[in-house]
DRENDO-1510 file (C-alpha; in Angstrom, 1 decimal, always signed):
<recs>
REC; n; res; u; v; w
REC; 1; GLN; -14.7; -77.4; +46.0 .
REC; 2; VAL; -14.9; -78.1; +42.4 .
REC; 3; GLN; -13.4; -81.2; +41.0 .
REC; 4; LEU; -12.4; -81.6; +37.4 .
REC; 5; VAL; -11.5; -85.0; +35.8 .
REC; 6; GLU; -10.2; -85.1; +32.3 .
REC; 7; SER; -10.2; -88.0; +29.9 .
REC; 8; GLY; -9.6; -89.0; +26.3 .
REC; 9; GLY; -5.8; -88.4; +25.9 .
REC; 10; GLY; -3.5; -90.7; +24.2 .
REC; 11; LEU; -1.0; -91.2; +21.3 .
REC; 12; VAL; -2.1; -90.2; +17.9 .
REC; 13; GLN; -0.3; -89.8; +14.6 .
REC; 14; PRO; +0.1; -86.3; +12.9 .
REC; 15; GLY; -3.1; -85.3; +11.2 .
REC; 16; GLY; -5.2; -87.5; +13.5 .
REC; 17; SER; -7.8; -86.5; +15.9 .
REC; 18; LEU; -8.6; -86.8; +19.6 .
REC; 19; ASN; -11.5; -85.7; +21.8 .
REC; 20; LEU; -10.9; -84.7; +25.3 .
REC; 21; SER; -13.6; -84.6; +27.9 .
REC; 22; CYS; -13.7; -82.9; +31.5 .
REC; 23; ALA; -16.4; -83.7; +33.9 .
REC; 24; ALA; -17.1; -81.2; +36.7 .
REC; 25; SER; -18.5; -81.9; +40.1 .
REC; 26; THR; -20.3; -78.7; +40.8 .
REC; 27; SER; -23.8; -77.5; +40.8 .
REC; 28; ILE; -22.7; -74.2; +39.3 .
REC; 29; PHE; -21.1; -75.6; +36.1 .
REC; 30; SER; -23.6; -73.8; +33.7 .
REC; 31; ILE; -22.5; -70.4; +35.0 .
REC; 32; MET; -18.8; -71.1; +35.0 .
REC; 33; THR; -16.3; -70.2; +32.3 .
REC; 34; MET; -14.5; -73.5; +31.1 .
REC; 35; GLY; -11.3; -73.8; +29.5 .
REC; 36; TRP; -8.5; -76.1; +28.3 .
REC; 37; SER; -4.8; -75.3; +28.8 .
REC; 38; ARG; -1.8; -77.3; +28.0 .
REC; 39; GLN; +1.8; -77.6; +29.1 .
REC; 40; ALA; +4.6; -79.1; +27.0 .
REC; 41; PRO; +7.9; -80.2; +28.6 .
REC; 42; GLY; +10.1; -77.3; +29.4 .
REC; 43; LYS; +7.4; -74.8; +28.3 .
REC; 44; GLN; +5.0; -72.6; +30.4 .
REC; 45; ARG; +1.4; -73.6; +30.6 .
REC; 46; GLU; -0.7; -72.1; +27.7 .
REC; 47; LEU; -4.3; -71.4; +27.5 .
REC; 48; VAL; -5.7; -73.1; +24.5 .
REC; 49; ALA; -9.3; -72.5; +24.4 .
REC; 50; THR; -12.1; -71.1; +26.6 .
REC; 51; ILE; -16.0; -71.1; +26.5 .
REC; 52; LYS; -18.2; -68.9; +28.6 .
REC; 53; SER; -21.5; -69.8; +30.2 .
REC; 54; GLY; -23.4; -68.2; +27.3 .
REC; 55; GLY; -21.3; -70.2; +24.6 .
REC; 56; THR; -18.8; -67.7; +23.6 .
REC; 57; THR; -15.5; -69.3; +22.6 .
REC; 58; ASN; -11.9; -68.1; +22.2 .
REC; 59; TYR; -8.9; -69.9; +21.0 .
REC; 60; VAL; -5.1; -69.3; +20.9 .
REC; 61; ASP; -4.1; -68.6; +17.3 .
REC; 62; SER; -2.2; -71.9; +16.9 .
REC; 63; VAL; -5.2; -74.0; +17.2 .
REC; 64; LYS; -7.9; -71.9; +15.5 .
REC; 65; GLY; -9.7; -74.0; +12.8 .
REC; 66; ARG; -8.4; -77.2; +14.1 .
REC; 67; PHE; -9.7; -77.3; +17.8 .
REC; 68; THR; -13.3; -76.8; +18.9 .
REC; 69; ILE; -14.3; -76.4; +22.5 .
REC; 70; SER; -18.0; -77.1; +23.6 .
REC; 71; ARG; -19.9; -77.8; +26.7 .
REC; 72; ASP; -22.9; -79.9; +27.8 .
REC; 73; ASN; -24.5; -78.1; +30.9 .
REC; 74; ALA; -26.8; -80.9; +31.5 .
REC; 75; LYS; -23.9; -83.3; +31.9 .
REC; 76; ASN; -21.6; -80.8; +33.7 .
REC; 77; THR; -19.0; -81.6; +30.8 .
REC; 78; VAL; -16.7; -79.6; +28.6 .
REC; 79; PHE; -15.1; -81.0; +25.6 .
REC; 80; LEU; -12.1; -80.3; +23.3 .
REC; 81; ASN; -12.4; -81.7; +19.9 .
REC; 82; MET; -8.7; -81.7; +18.1 .
REC; 83; ASN; -8.3; -82.4; +14.7 .
REC; 84; SER; -5.3; -82.1; +12.2 .
REC; 85; LEU; -3.1; -82.7; +15.2 .
REC; 86; LYS; +0.7; -81.8; +15.0 .
REC; 87; PRO; +3.7; -82.9; +16.9 .
REC; 88; GLU; +3.8; -79.5; +18.5 .
REC; 89; ASP; +0.4; -80.2; +20.0 .
REC; 90; THR; +2.1; -82.8; +22.3 .
REC; 91; ALA; +1.5; -81.7; +25.9 .
REC; 92; VAL; -0.4; -82.3; +29.1 .
REC; 93; TYR; -3.8; -81.0; +28.6 .
REC; 94; TYR; -5.6; -79.5; +31.5 .
REC; 95; CYS; -9.2; -78.6; +32.1 .
REC; 96; ASN; -10.0; -75.4; +34.2 .
REC; 97; ALA; -13.0; -73.8; +35.6 .
REC; 98; ASN; -13.2; -70.1; +36.5 .
REC; 99; PHE; -15.9; -68.4; +38.8 .
REC; 100; LEU; -15.7; -65.1; +40.3 .
REC; 101; ARG; -11.8; -65.1; +39.7 .
REC; 102; VAL; -11.3; -68.4; +41.5 .
REC; 103; GLU; -9.8; -71.1; +39.3 .
REC; 104; TYR; -10.0; -74.9; +39.6 .
REC; 105; TRP; -7.8; -77.2; +37.7 .
REC; 106; GLY; -7.9; -80.9; +36.7 .
REC; 107; GLN; -5.1; -83.4; +37.0 .
REC; 108; GLY; -4.4; -83.2; +33.3 .
REC; 109; THR; -4.3; -85.9; +30.5 .
REC; 110; GLN; -1.4; -86.5; +28.3 .
REC; 111; VAL; -1.7; -86.0; +24.4 .
REC; 112; THR; +1.1; -87.2; +22.3 .
REC; 113; VAL; +1.3; -86.6; +18.5 .
REC; 114; SER; +3.8; -88.8; +16.9 .
REC; 115; LYS; +4.5; -91.2; +14.1 .
</recs>
């Protein structure tokens, strides 16, 4: 079983930055596709960014140029660096891991962008 623990959420003003981290308890982290999703109140969960084992990244259009996903395989950790945050980025952010079509999810961390 893979356990994912997110950290780094909080309250930030529009235009500010936050860095999310997700630590994974698995020996196969380096070969897993990792991602970040978010769910705002009353909305469906949205895939925000993914990073494959080889480092290829993908982003939803709404965060391109503002968010950066990265990973440290030595520390079994994936990061989401978020800049130029907007109120519409407010959501619970979830880390997920995918291996052989099996997905694992963290418990989520709240990100609130407000004055």
